[in-house]
MDTraj code that builds the backbone (N, CA, C; nanometers):
import mdtraj as md
import numpy as np

residues = "HIS ASP LEU GLU LEU GLY ALA VAL VAL PHE ALA LEU LYS MET TRP ARG HIS TYR LEU TYR GLU THR LYS SER VAL ILE TYR THR ASP ARG LYS ALA ASN VAL VAL ALA ASP ALA LEU SER ARG LYS GLU ARG ALA LYS THR ARG ARG VAL ARG ALA MET SER MET LYS ILE HIS SER ILE ILE LYS ALA LYS ILE LEU GLU ALA GLN SER GLU ALA SER LYS ASN THR SER THR GLN THR LYS MET LEU LYS GLY LEU ASP LYS GLN LEU GLU ARG LYS GLU ASP GLY GLY LEU TYR LEU ALA GLU TRP ILE TRP VAL PRO VAL TYR GLY ASN LEU ARG THR LEU ILE MET ASN GLU ALA HIS ALA ILE TRP TYR LEU VAL HIS PRO GLY ALA ASP LYS MET TYR TYR ASP LEU ARG SER LEU TYR TRP CYS PRO GLY MET".split()
xyz = np.array([
    [0.0833, -0.1199, 0.0000],
    [0.0000, 0.0000, 0.0000],
    [0.0872, 0.1255, 0.0000],
    [0.1963, 0.1231, 0.0765],
    [0.2849, 0.2395, 0.0808],
    [0.3514, 0.2645, -0.0538],
    [0.3860, 0.1556, -0.1227],
    [0.4490, 0.1690, -0.2537],
    [0.3526, 0.2303, -0.3542],
    [0.2275, 0.1867, -0.3490],
    [0.1260, 0.2415, -0.4395],
    [0.1005, 0.3884, -0.4088],
    [0.0906, 0.4227, -0.2816],
    [0.0692, 0.5618, -0.2425],
    [0.1883, 0.6485, -0.2833],
    [0.3087, 0.5944, -0.2693],
    [0.4271, 0.6679, -0.3126],
    [0.4264, 0.6943, -0.4619],
    [0.3808, 0.5965, -0.5402],
    [0.3723, 0.6150, -0.6854],
    [0.2696, 0.7216, -0.7206],
    [0.1569, 0.7237, -0.6501],
    [0.0533, 0.8244, -0.6753],
    [0.1052, 0.9632, -0.6389],
    [0.1722, 0.9747, -0.5251],
    [0.2266, 1.1042, -0.4827],
    [0.3316, 1.1528, -0.5823],
    [0.4177, 1.0622, -0.6290],
    [0.5195, 1.0998, -0.7272],
    [0.4549, 1.1480, -0.8565],
    [0.3523, 1.0766, -0.9032],
    [0.2835, 1.1171, -1.0263],
    [0.2151, 1.2523, -1.0086],
    [0.1538, 1.2752, -0.8932],
    [0.0871, 1.4033, -0.8685],
    [0.1875, 1.5176, -0.8608],
    [0.3059, 1.4918, -0.8044],
    [0.4078, 1.5965, -0.7997],
    [0.4549, 1.6326, -0.9394],
    [0.4657, 1.5324, -1.0260],
    [0.5094, 1.5599, -1.1632],
    [0.4043, 1.6397, -1.2399],
    [0.2780, 1.6143, -1.2138],
    [0.1688, 1.6777, -1.2887],
    [0.1051, 1.7925, -1.2129],
    [0.1651, 1.8358, -1.1008],
    [0.0972, 1.9322, -1.0146],
    [0.0675, 2.0653, -1.0818],
    [0.1523, 2.1115, -1.1715],
    [0.1274, 2.2401, -1.2366],
    [0.0057, 2.2332, -1.3274],
    [-0.0214, 2.1149, -1.3817],
    [-0.1385, 2.0993, -1.4669],
    [-0.2645, 2.0742, -1.3848],
    [-0.2475, 2.0270, -1.2612],
    [-0.3611, 1.9882, -1.1784],
    [-0.4054, 2.0956, -1.0799],
    [-0.3343, 2.2075, -1.0693],
    [-0.3724, 2.3103, -0.9738],
    [-0.5140, 2.3581, -1.0013],
    [-0.5898, 2.3736, -0.8944],
    [-0.7268, 2.4238, -0.8998],
    [-0.8204, 2.3341, -0.9805],
    [-0.7880, 2.2057, -0.9922],
    [-0.8779, 2.1113, -1.0582],
    [-0.9163, 2.0038, -0.9590],
    [-1.0337, 1.9483, -0.9778],
    [-1.0801, 1.8406, -0.8923],
    [-1.0478, 1.7095, -0.9615],
    [-0.9826, 1.6175, -0.8912],
    [-0.9392, 1.4913, -0.9494],
    [-1.0036, 1.3753, -0.8759],
    [-1.0350, 1.2707, -0.9493],
    [-1.0865, 1.1476, -0.8912],
    [-0.9882, 1.0379, -0.9266],
    [-0.9368, 0.9689, -0.8253],
    [-0.8383, 0.8637, -0.8455],
    [-0.8996, 0.7326, -0.7987],
    [-0.8930, 0.6313, -0.8835],
    [-0.9449, 0.4996, -0.8505],
    [-0.8290, 0.4056, -0.8209],
    [-0.8446, 0.3243, -0.7188],
    [-0.7415, 0.2274, -0.6842],
    [-0.8073, 0.0991, -0.6352],
    [-0.7403, -0.0138, -0.6582],
    [-0.7913, -0.1409, -0.6083],
    [-0.7233, -0.1801, -0.4776],
    [-0.6417, -0.0899, -0.4251],
    [-0.5726, -0.1068, -0.2972],
    [-0.4783, -0.2265, -0.2960],
    [-0.4260, -0.2642, -0.4102],
    [-0.3285, -0.3724, -0.4185],
    [-0.1968, -0.3135, -0.4671],
    [-0.0897, -0.3474, -0.4003],
    [0.0418, -0.3001, -0.4429],
    [0.0993, -0.3988, -0.5434],
    [0.1402, -0.3504, -0.6570],
    [0.2016, -0.4358, -0.7582],
    [0.3513, -0.4404, -0.7320],
    [0.3955, -0.5468, -0.6660],
    [0.5362, -0.5569, -0.6317],
    [0.6128, -0.6422, -0.7312],
    [0.5444, -0.7171, -0.8134],
    [0.6104, -0.8004, -0.9133],
    [0.6338, -0.7155, -1.0375],
    [0.7478, -0.7333, -1.1007],
    [0.7829, -0.6489, -1.2151],
    [0.6853, -0.6644, -1.3303],
    [0.6310, -0.7837, -1.3504],
    [0.5392, -0.8050, -1.4621],
    [0.3926, -0.7976, -1.4194],
    [0.3631, -0.7262, -1.3127],
    [0.2263, -0.7196, -1.2616],
    [0.1321, -0.6527, -1.3606],
    [0.1835, -0.5611, -1.4409],
    [0.0982, -0.4922, -1.5371],
    [0.0539, -0.5833, -1.6506],
    [0.1285, -0.6905, -1.6770],
    [0.0926, -0.7798, -1.7867],
    [-0.0050, -0.8894, -1.7442],
    [-0.0438, -0.8931, -1.6204],
    [-0.1377, -0.9955, -1.5731],
    [-0.2755, -0.9725, -1.6314],
    [-0.3481, -1.0810, -1.6478],
    [-0.4826, -1.0746, -1.7049],
    [-0.5899, -1.0555, -1.5975],
    [-0.5504, -1.0519, -1.4732],
    [-0.6459, -1.0424, -1.3636],
    [-0.7185, -0.9085, -1.3664],
    [-0.8464, -0.9125, -1.3485],
    [-0.9288, -0.7915, -1.3459],
    [-0.9689, -0.7611, -1.2013],
    [-0.9749, -0.6355, -1.1689],
    [-1.0178, -0.5954, -1.0346],
    [-1.1692, -0.6031, -1.0252],
    [-1.2167, -0.6600, -0.9180],
    [-1.3611, -0.6676, -0.8965],
    [-1.4118, -0.5290, -0.8582],
    [-1.5317, -0.4961, -0.9030],
    [-1.5841, -0.3618, -0.8787],
    [-1.6069, -0.3345, -0.7309],
    [-1.6357, -0.4358, -0.6532],
    [-1.6589, -0.4105, -0.5108],
    [-1.5289, -0.3789, -0.4375],
    [-1.4137, -0.4150, -0.4966],
    [-1.2857, -0.3877, -0.4327],
    [-1.2258, -0.2550, -0.4765],
    [-1.2820, -0.1935, -0.5771],
    [-1.2296, -0.0664, -0.6259],
    [-1.2903, 0.0469, -0.5445],
    [-1.2064, 0.1337, -0.4935],
    [-1.2526, 0.2460, -0.4130],
    [-1.2163, 0.3757, -0.4844],
    [-1.2993, 0.4754, -0.4665],
    [-1.2742, 0.6062, -0.5285],
    [-1.2153, 0.6999, -0.4248],
    [-1.1224, 0.7797, -0.4680],
    [-1.0605, 0.8782, -0.3811],
    [-1.0642, 1.0113, -0.4551],
    [-1.1147, 1.1137, -0.3906],
    [-1.1257, 1.2444, -0.4536],
    [-1.0389, 1.3429, -0.3773],
    [-0.9630, 1.4240, -0.4519],
    [-0.8779, 1.5233, -0.3867],
    [-0.8681, 1.6470, -0.4740],
    [-0.8416, 1.7584, -0.4115],
    [-0.8210, 1.8838, -0.4823],
    [-0.6827, 1.9352, -0.4459],
    [-0.6062, 1.9724, -0.5470],
    [-0.4689, 2.0163, -0.5263],
    [-0.4639, 2.1685, -0.5340],
    [-0.4053, 2.2301, -0.4325],
    [-0.3915, 2.3756, -0.4286],
    [-0.2435, 2.4106, -0.4314],
    [-0.2128, 2.5201, -0.4945],
    [-0.0749, 2.5675, -0.5000],
    [-0.0502, 2.6634, -0.3844],
    [0.0435, 2.6289, -0.2975],
    [0.0765, 2.7215, -0.1891],
    [0.1625, 2.8353, -0.2419],
    [0.2347, 2.8104, -0.3502],
    [0.3179, 2.9167, -0.4076],
    [0.2293, 3.0259, -0.4661],
    [0.1210, 2.9875, -0.5332],
    [0.0318, 3.0887, -0.5902],
    [-0.0311, 3.1726, -0.4793],
    [-0.0687, 3.1085, -0.3695],
    [-0.1253, 3.1829, -0.2569],
    [-0.0224, 3.2802, -0.1990],
    [0.1036, 3.2372, -0.1917],
    [0.2083, 3.3261, -0.1410],
    [0.2342, 3.4415, -0.2371],
    [0.2250, 3.4150, -0.3683],
    [0.2431, 3.5215, -0.4668],
    [0.1318, 3.6245, -0.4530],
    [0.0067, 3.5780, -0.4400],
    [-0.1059, 3.6706, -0.4254],
    [-0.0934, 3.7523, -0.2973],
    [-0.0467, 3.6882, -0.1899],
    [-0.0266, 3.7596, -0.0632],
    [0.0838, 3.8643, -0.0774],
    [0.1928, 3.8288, -0.1448],
    [0.3031, 3.9234, -0.1649],
    [0.2601, 4.0389, -0.2544],
    [0.1760, 4.0112, -0.3543],
    [0.1260, 4.1186, -0.4400],
    [0.0416, 4.2168, -0.3606],
    [-0.0429, 4.1650, -0.2717],
    [-0.1267, 4.2559, -0.1924],
    [-0.0430, 4.3355, -0.0932],
    [0.0589, 4.2737, -0.0330],
    [0.1469, 4.3454, 0.0595],
    [0.2277, 4.4519, -0.0143],
    [0.2756, 4.4181, -0.1345],
    [0.3566, 4.5136, -0.2109],
    [0.2724, 4.6298, -0.2614],
    [0.1449, 4.6056, -0.2892],
    [0.0611, 4.7128, -0.3431],
    [0.0105, 4.8080, -0.2347],
    [0.0294, 4.7747, -0.1074],
    [-0.0133, 4.8648, 0.0006],
    [0.0685, 4.9936, 0.0010],
    [0.1955, 4.9824, -0.0291],
    [0.2839, 5.0985, -0.0318],
    [0.2992, 5.1424, -0.1772],
    [0.2397, 5.2545, -0.2146],
    [0.2384, 5.2971, -0.3550],
    [0.3762, 5.3360, -0.4053],
    [0.4611, 5.3925, -0.3199],
    [0.5960, 5.4279, -0.3660],
    [0.6771, 5.3023, -0.3945],
    [0.6598, 5.2003, -0.3116],
    [0.7279, 5.0730, -0.3359],
    [0.6776, 5.0099, -0.4643],
    [0.5462, 5.0166, -0.4857],
    [0.4885, 4.9570, -0.6057],
    [0.5417, 5.0254, -0.7313],
    [0.5491, 5.1577, -0.7317],
    [0.5994, 5.2309, -0.8477],
    [0.7461, 5.1981, -0.8727],
    [0.8241, 5.1868, -0.7642],
    [0.9659, 5.1561, -0.7784],
    [0.9861, 5.0136, -0.8312],
    [0.9054, 4.9189, -0.7834],
    [0.9213, 4.7800, -0.8248],
    [0.8749, 4.7572, -0.9679],
    [0.7679, 4.8218, -1.0081],
    [0.7114, 4.7956, -1.1403],
    [0.7845, 4.8675, -1.2518],
    [0.8473, 4.9800, -1.2224],
    [0.9271, 5.0547, -1.3206],
    [0.8500, 5.0793, -1.4502],
    [0.7266, 5.1257, -1.4379],
    [0.6464, 5.1591, -1.5554],
    [0.5664, 5.0445, -1.6128],
    [0.5803, 4.9262, -1.5583],
    [0.5060, 4.8115, -1.6108],
    [0.3651, 4.8018, -1.5534],
    [0.3321, 4.8903, -1.4575],
    [0.1999, 4.8832, -1.3953],
    [0.0882, 4.9088, -1.4953],
    [0.1198, 4.9774, -1.6034],
    [0.0177, 5.0024, -1.7061],
    [-0.0100, 4.8773, -1.7887],
    [0.0850, 4.7832, -1.7926],
    [0.0687, 4.6612, -1.8706],
    [0.0088, 4.5467, -1.7896],
    [0.0128, 4.5569, -1.6570],
    [-0.0408, 4.4504, -1.5723],
    [-0.1916, 4.4623, -1.5629],
    [-0.2580, 4.3479, -1.5570],
    [-0.4035, 4.3476, -1.5400],
    [-0.4414, 4.2508, -1.4286],
    [-0.5463, 4.2856, -1.3565],
    [-0.5934, 4.2019, -1.2466],
    [-0.6953, 4.1020, -1.3011],
    [-0.6742, 3.9739, -1.2703],
    [-0.7638, 3.8684, -1.3195],
    [-0.8585, 3.8252, -1.2087],
    [-0.9427, 3.7245, -1.2393],
    [-1.0504, 3.6852, -1.1478],
    [-1.0007, 3.6296, -1.0149],
    [-0.8779, 3.5776, -1.0088],
    [-0.8264, 3.5274, -0.8816],
    [-0.7676, 3.6382, -0.7943],
    [-0.7676, 3.7622, -0.8448],
    [-0.7180, 3.8758, -0.7684],
    [-0.5713, 3.9057, -0.7910],
    [-0.5047, 3.8280, -0.8740],
    [-0.3625, 3.8470, -0.8990],
    [-0.3361, 3.9398, -1.0158],
    [-0.2170, 3.9991, -1.0156],
    [-0.1734, 4.0847, -1.1258],
    [-0.0969, 3.9996, -1.2263],
    [-0.1347, 4.0114, -1.3531],
    [-0.0763, 3.9298, -1.4592],
    [-0.0242, 4.0183, -1.5709],
    [0.0838, 3.9763, -1.6337],
    [0.1340, 4.0348, -1.7570],
    [0.1075, 3.9296, -1.8634],
    [0.0069, 3.9539, -1.9460],
    [-0.0445, 3.8541, -2.0414],
    [-0.0931, 3.7336, -1.9612],
    [-0.0340, 3.6149, -1.9798],
    [-0.0805, 3.4984, -1.9041],
    [0.0109, 3.4629, -1.7873],
    [0.1166, 3.5418, -1.7626],
    [0.2101, 3.5136, -1.6548],
    [0.1731, 3.5923, -1.5299],
    [0.1839, 3.5272, -1.4166],
    [0.1572, 3.5951, -1.2901],
    [0.2818, 3.6754, -1.2519],
    [0.2605, 3.7972, -1.2012],
    [0.3705, 3.8852, -1.1628],
    [0.4211, 3.8444, -1.0252],
    [0.5514, 3.8214, -1.0143],
    [0.6148, 3.7855, -0.8878],
    [0.6874, 3.9091, -0.8360],
    [0.6371, 3.9721, -0.7294],
    [0.6995, 4.0956, -0.6807],
    [0.8311, 4.0682, -0.6080],
    [0.9135, 4.1727, -0.6007],
    [1.0366, 4.1654, -0.5220],
    [0.9955, 4.1954, -0.3785],
    [0.9473, 4.0958, -0.3114],
    [0.8948, 4.1145, -0.1768],
    [0.9203, 3.9856, -0.1002],
    [0.9928, 3.9942, 0.0083],
    [1.0239, 3.8750, 0.0862],
    [1.1183, 3.7828, 0.0102],
    [1.1080, 3.6545, 0.0370],
    [1.1959, 3.5578, -0.0285],
    [1.1185, 3.4714, -0.1278],
    [1.0189, 3.5297, -0.1915],
    [0.9315, 3.4543, -0.2808],
    [1.0051, 3.4032, -0.4040],
    [1.0852, 3.4866, -0.4646],
    [1.1609, 3.4426, -0.5829],
    [1.2594, 3.3325, -0.5462],
    [1.3214, 3.3446, -0.4297],
    [1.4129, 3.2409, -0.3836],
    [1.3386, 3.1097, -0.3635],
    [1.2180, 3.1159, -0.3100],
    [1.1372, 2.9965, -0.2900],
    [1.1066, 2.9276, -0.4228],
    [1.0699, 3.0052, -0.5240],
    [1.0390, 2.9482, -0.6556],
    [1.1641, 2.8871, -0.7179],
    [1.2760, 2.9581, -0.7111],
    [1.3996, 2.9057, -0.7696],
    [1.4497, 2.7831, -0.6942],
    [1.4361, 2.7820, -0.5623],
    [1.4771, 2.6643, -0.4854],
    [1.3923, 2.5439, -0.5213],
    [1.2644, 2.5646, -0.5424],
    [1.1790, 2.4529, -0.5818],
    [1.2234, 2.3971, -0.7165],
    [1.2588, 2.4851, -0.8078],
    [1.3011, 2.4394, -0.9403],
    [1.4367, 2.3698, -0.9353],
    [1.5265, 2.4147, -0.8471],
    [1.6601, 2.3558, -0.8410],
    [1.6665, 2.2336, -0.7508],
    [1.5954, 2.2340, -0.6397],
    [1.6123, 2.1297, -0.5394],
    [1.5347, 2.0023, -0.5693],
    [1.4239, 2.0116, -0.6373],
    [1.3430, 1.8927, -0.6634],
    [1.4041, 1.8199, -0.7817],
    [1.4367, 1.6932, -0.7626],
    [1.5171, 1.6216, -0.8623],
    [1.4438, 1.5968, -0.9923],
    [1.3135, 1.5889, -0.9929],
    [1.2454, 1.5618, -1.1196],
    [1.2211, 1.6885, -1.2001],
    [1.2550, 1.8059, -1.1482],
    [1.2445, 1.9293, -1.2249],
    [1.3794, 1.9791, -1.2756],
    [1.4869, 1.9169, -1.2325],
    [1.6193, 1.9620, -1.2728],
    [1.6493, 1.9088, -1.4119],
    [1.6938, 1.9953, -1.4987],
    [1.7254, 1.9577, -1.6360],
    [1.8753, 1.9734, -1.6586],
    [1.9329, 1.8937, -1.7486],
    [2.0757, 1.9078, -1.7765],
    [2.1118, 2.0470, -1.8281],
    [2.0242, 2.1065, -1.9057],
    [2.0494, 2.2416, -1.9550],
    [1.9717, 2.3429, -1.8746],
    [2.0408, 2.4448, -1.8256],
    [1.9736, 2.5459, -1.7432],
    [1.8703, 2.6228, -1.8238],
    [1.8926, 2.6352, -1.9544],
    [1.7975, 2.7085, -2.0373],
    [1.6601, 2.6441, -2.0345],
    [1.6557, 2.5110, -2.0357],
    [1.5267, 2.4413, -2.0341],
    [1.4545, 2.4653, -1.9018],
    [1.5305, 2.4642, -1.7904],
    [1.4673, 2.4874, -1.6613],
    [1.4093, 2.6283, -1.6543],
    [1.4852, 2.7280, -1.7004],
    [1.4345, 2.8644, -1.6985],
    [1.3187, 2.8810, -1.7960],
    [1.3200, 2.8074, -1.9061],
    [1.2079, 2.8107, -2.0000],
    [1.0818, 2.7580, -1.9322],
    [1.0966, 2.6490, -1.8545],
    [0.9821, 2.5946, -1.7815],
    [0.9314, 2.6930, -1.6771],
    [1.0227, 2.7605, -1.6063],
    [0.9811, 2.8585, -1.5059],
    [0.9145, 2.9787, -1.5710],
    [0.9660, 3.0217, -1.6866],
    [0.9079, 3.1369, -1.7554],
    [0.7664, 3.1085, -1.8022],
    [0.7334, 2.9819, -1.8254],
    [0.5972, 2.9512, -1.8692],
    [0.4964, 2.9693, -1.7560],
    [0.5432, 2.9731, -1.6305],
    [0.4524, 2.9856, -1.5164],
    [0.4610, 3.1209, -1.4461],
    [0.5815, 3.1773, -1.4345],
    [0.6023, 3.2976, -1.3551],
    [0.6656, 3.4065, -1.4403],
    [0.6486, 3.5309, -1.3978],
    [0.7140, 3.6420, -1.4652],
    [0.7692, 3.7380, -1.3622],
    [0.8923, 3.7774, -1.3810],
    [0.9531, 3.8839, -1.3031],
    [1.0619, 3.9458, -1.3900],
    [1.0931, 4.0737, -1.3714],
    [1.1935, 4.1391, -1.4554],
    [1.3280, 4.0677, -1.4472],
    [1.3918, 4.0509, -1.5615],
    [1.5227, 3.9880, -1.5666],
    [1.5198, 3.8369, -1.5718],
    [1.4033, 3.7780, -1.5794],
    [1.3958, 3.6319, -1.5836],
    [1.3855, 3.5848, -1.7258],
])
top = md.Topology()
chain = top.add_chain()
for i, resn in enumerate(residues, 1):
    res = top.add_residue(resn, chain, resSeq=i)
    for name in ("N", "CA", "C"):
        top.add_atom(name, md.element.get_by_symbol(name[0]), res)
traj = md.Trajectory(xyz[None], top)
């Protein structure tokens, strides 16, 4: 059971950017496949043994970005200094965040940028041999000047 749960958690971590703010239903027969050829077996799971599990995945980084945006916008002089004229290009979307086109704006406030970069560097399944690919992946989700 632990092995199966570990596989589900690993798969969810890999797909988490696509699954944020979506409701997912995961079906499992509660059997751990420990044999290497378990997938090739002809055995079918009985419907009474299959259980449904429903979960919703939330991004804590997005919540921290929205919180940092609201804190940074409280001080208008700080906001003008940080945006450097880009405030005319940013638009507020339905989640309350400031976006430049489809990218969420990451303010220079606290250690938020460090948190995002550490997540990209420290998690082994997000590290790429070429740094350009990693930054390309980060640019598809976040925006900040100089990135």
